[in-house]
C-alpha positions, -999 to 999 in steps of 0.1 A, spaced: -476 570 424 -465 543 400 -489 528 375 -488 494 391 -482 497 428 -469 525 450 -437 543 457 -418 526 485 -403 545 514 -367 537 524 -379 516 553 -403 496 531 -374 489 508 -352 479 537 -378 455 551 -384 439 517 -347 435 511 -342 418 545 -371 395 538 -359 386 503 -323 378 515 -337 349 535 -363 336 511 -362 298 511 -342 296 543 -363 276 568 -397 291 557 -427 282 536 -405 284 504 -380 258 517 -395 230 496 -393 251 464 -358 262 473 -347 225 478 -363 216 445 -344 244 427 -312 236 445 -314 199 435 -324 209 399 -293 231 396 -271 203 410 -261 224 440 -269 200 469 -232 196 478 -228 234 482 -231 244 519 -230 281 509 -262 278 489 -289 286 516 -316 307 499 -334 311 466 -312 341 457 -280 320 463 -293 295 437 -299 323 413 -265 339 419 -248 306 414 -268 299 382 -258 333 368 -221 328 377 -220 353 407 -199 343 437 -217 337 470 -222 366 493 -198 368 523 -227 363 548 -235 330 531 -200 315 534 -195 288 561 -177 299 592 -141 287 594 -135 257 616 -121 264 650 
């Protein structure tokens, strides 16, 4: 047992990671996401869709492949 919290099972970690990857994408954090996106000057970036995309961009990391727009047909 950890001092603050509990040890997480592999399934708990997977569930959290899946939830976190979508944070700010059409959920109750969308308004905060839009505020941060605007604050960072990223409103013209279609690949910025979640809170973590804003953080990655702010810290100089490229967007994840799942966030990139699909090629035009």
